[in-house]
C-alpha positions in Angstrom: 135.1 27.0 -41.4 132.8 24.8 -43.4 134.8 22.1 -45.3 132.1 19.9 -46.5 129.9 20.8 -49.6 126.8 22.8 -48.9 124.2 24.9 -50.6 121.6 27.6 -49.8 118.0 28.4 -50.7 117.2 32.0 -49.8 113.5 32.9 -50.1 112.4 36.5 -50.3 110.5 38.8 -52.4 110.6 42.3 -54.1 113.1 41.9 -57.0 113.1 41.0 -60.6 114.9 38.2 -62.3 117.3 40.8 -64.0 118.1 42.2 -60.6 118.9 38.8 -59.2 121.0 37.9 -62.2 123.1 41.2 -61.8 123.7 40.3 -58.2 124.8 36.8 -59.0 127.1 38.3 -61.8 129.1 40.1 -59.0 130.4 36.7 -57.8 133.5 35.7 -59.6 132.5 33.6 -62.5 128.8 33.5 -61.2 126.1 32.5 -63.7 122.3 32.8 -63.3 119.5 30.6 -64.6 116.1 32.1 -64.7 113.6 29.3 -63.5 111.3 31.8 -61.9 108.4 30.3 -64.0 108.6 26.9 -62.3 110.2 24.8 -59.6 112.0 21.7 -60.9 112.7 20.2 -57.4 116.4 19.8 -58.4 118.2 21.6 -55.7 121.8 22.4 -56.8 124.0 22.6 -59.9 127.7 21.9 -59.8 129.9 24.8 -60.8 129.0 28.4 -60.4 125.3 28.5 -61.6 122.7 30.1 -59.3 119.0 29.8 -59.8 116.0 32.0 -59.5 113.1 29.7 -58.8 109.3 29.9 -58.1 107.9 28.9 -54.8 104.3 29.1 -54.1 104.7 29.2 -50.3 106.2 32.6 -50.4 103.7 35.6 -50.1 103.8 39.2 -49.2 101.9 38.6 -45.9 102.5 41.8 -44.0 104.1 40.1 -41.1 107.9 39.7 -40.3 109.2 36.2 -39.2 108.8 37.2 -35.6 105.2 37.9 -36.2 105.3 41.7 -36.2 102.8 43.4 -38.4 104.5 45.9 -40.8 101.6 46.7 -43.1 98.1 45.6 -43.9 97.9 41.9 -45.1 97.7 41.8 -48.9 96.2 39.3 -51.3 99.7 37.9 -51.9 102.3 38.4 -54.5 102.9 36.8 -57.9 106.2 35.0 -58.6 108.9 37.4 -60.0 109.6 37.4 -63.8 112.6 38.8 -65.6 111.3 42.2 -65.7 108.5 42.2 -63.0 109.3 42.2 -59.2 107.6 39.4 -57.1 108.5 36.3 -55.0 111.7 34.5 -55.5 113.7 31.5 -54.2 117.5 32.0 -55.0 119.2 28.7 -55.0 123.0 28.4 -54.9 125.3 25.9 -56.7 127.3 23.4 -54.7 129.4 25.5 -52.4 132.6 24.6 -50.3 134.9 26.1 -47.8 135.8 29.7 -47.4 135.4 30.6 -51.1 132.0 29.1 -50.9 130.8 31.0 -48.0 132.4 34.1 -49.4 130.3 33.8 -52.6 127.1 33.0 -50.6 127.3 36.0 -48.4 128.2 38.2 -51.3 124.9 37.2 -52.9 122.9 37.7 -49.6 124.4 41.2 -49.2 123.6 42.0 -52.8 119.9 40.8 -52.4 119.6 42.9 -49.2 121.1 46.0 -50.8 118.9 45.7 -53.8 115.7 45.8 -51.6 114.8 42.2 -51.3 112.5 41.5 -48.3 111.6 38.6 -46.0 108.5 38.0 -44.1 106.8 35.2 -42.1 106.3 33.1 -45.2 109.9 32.9 -46.1 112.7 30.6 -45.0 116.5 29.8 -45.2 117.1 26.3 -46.2 120.7 24.7 -46.0 121.6 21.5 -47.6 124.8 19.5 -47.0 126.4 16.7 -48.8 127.1 13.6 -46.6 127.8 11.0 -49.2 131.7 11.3 -48.7 134.4 8.6 -48.4 133.6 8.1 -44.7 130.1 7.4 -45.6 131.1 4.9 -48.4 132.9 2.8 -45.8 130.0 2.4 -43.6 127.6 -0.6 -43.8 123.9 -0.2 -44.0 123.3 -0.7 -40.2 126.0 1.9 -39.4 124.5 4.4 -41.8 121.1 4.0 -40.3 122.5 4.5 -36.9 124.4 7.5 -38.1 121.4 9.1 -39.6 119.3 8.4 -36.5 122.0 10.1 -34.3 121.7 13.1 -36.5 118.0 13.4 -36.3 117.9 12.6 -32.5 120.8 15.1 -31.8 118.9 17.8 -33.6 115.7 17.1 -31.7 117.5 17.0 -28.4 119.0 20.4 -29.0 115.6 21.5 -30.3 114.7 23.9 -27.3 118.1 25.7 -27.9 117.6 25.9 -31.6 114.1 27.2 -31.1 115.6 30.1 -29.0 117.7 31.0 -32.1 115.0 31.0 -34.8 112.0 33.3 -35.1 108.6 32.1 -33.3 107.0 31.4 -36.7 109.8 28.7 -37.3 109.5 26.7 -34.0 107.9 23.5 -35.5 105.0 23.8 -37.7 104.0 22.4 -41.1 107.1 23.5 -43.1 109.8 22.2 -40.6 108.5 19.9 -38.1 110.6 18.1 -35.5 110.2 14.4 -36.6 111.7 11.0 -36.0 114.0 9.4 -38.5 111.3 7.7 -40.4 109.3 11.0 -41.0 112.6 12.7 -41.8 113.3 10.2 -44.5 109.7 10.2 -46.0 108.6 13.8 -45.4 110.2 16.9 -47.0 108.6 19.1 -44.4 111.0 18.1 -41.6 113.4 20.2 -39.8 116.0 17.7 -40.8 114.9 16.6 -44.3 116.4 13.3 -45.4 113.9 12.7 -48.2 116.6 13.1 -50.9 119.3 11.2 -49.1 118.8 7.9 -50.9 118.9 9.6 -54.3 121.3 12.4 -53.7 123.2 11.8 -50.5 122.1 15.1 -49.0 120.5 16.4 -45.9 118.4 19.7 -45.8 117.9 21.8 -42.8 114.7 23.8 -43.2 113.9 25.5 -39.8 115.5 28.9 -40.0 113.3 31.9 -41.0 114.0 33.8 -44.0 116.9 36.3 -43.5 119.2 38.4 -45.7 121.5 39.1 -42.7 125.0 37.8 -43.6 126.0 37.2 -40.1 122.9 35.1 -39.3 123.4 33.0 -42.5 127.0 32.4 -41.8 126.5 31.5 -38.0 123.5 29.1 -38.9 125.5 27.3 -41.5 128.5 27.0 -39.0 126.2 25.7 -36.3 124.8 23.0 -38.6 128.1 22.0 -39.8 129.3 21.4 -36.2 126.3 19.4 -35.5 126.9 17.2 -38.5 130.5 16.8 -37.5 129.3 15.7 -34.0 126.7 13.4 -35.3 128.6 11.6 -38.1 132.3 11.6 -37.1 133.7 8.5 -35.5 135.7 10.4 -32.9 132.5 11.5 -31.2 130.5 8.2 -31.4 131.0 7.4 -27.7 129.8 10.8 -26.6 126.0 10.8 -25.7 124.4 14.1 -26.8 121.9 13.6 -23.9 124.8 14.5 -21.6 124.7 18.0 -22.8 122.2 20.7 -21.6 119.8 21.9 -24.1 
C-alpha cells in the first residue's frame, strides 16, 4: 500500500463538467472545482478538492493508445464546459494511503461508467511528494545523488517499463527518457523533476491514458516501490544494475 502522498492526473474526453462534478461528489466529502476553461499549472490542492482542467494536448484522434484505429480521425475536440462534453484532465487533491487510493479508484470507475474515453493523445500522470522528514535531513550533495539514482534507476528499468505501457508512450515528446539535468529542466520527461525545487514533488508521465482501476492501482504501486528503492537508506548499497531489465 502506498504510504507517501501522491496525486493523479487523468486525461480523457467525452464528459461534461457537470458529469465530472457528480462523479467526484460520490467520494466522501469530495468537492469539485471547474477549471475547464484554463490550466493554471498548479497540480494539487490539499483536502478533498478535485479539479477539471483544460489540456490542449488532448484530442479525439481516432486512435487508441496502442495505435489501433477505432474511427476516422476527426478535426479534434474542444475542451469540455460545464454543460458541453469535450476533453478534460481530472486532477486529484493530495491523496495518501488506502483511503487515498480508494477515493482515486472510485473516481476512475465513475469516469469509466459515465462513458469517458481515452485515446492515443491521453496520459496518466502520477505525482509523489518527496520532501519528507528523511529528505530534510539530507545535505545538498546527498539530495542530488538521491535524485540521480531515481532517474538512473527508472532509465535502467526502461525496457521493462516500456513492455508495460502502450507503444505510443515508449519515449516521445511528452515523456522522454532523460538524464538528471533534463529531468530537472524539462517538464516533458518520463521522470519530471521540474517542480521539485519549488514543490518537492516528482511526476511520472509515461503511462498512457487509462480508466482501468487495476492498471491505475498497479502503476501507482510500482512507482512507489521504485521510489522506495531509490530514496531509502536501507537500499543505498544495492546497485540497480545488478537487476535484470
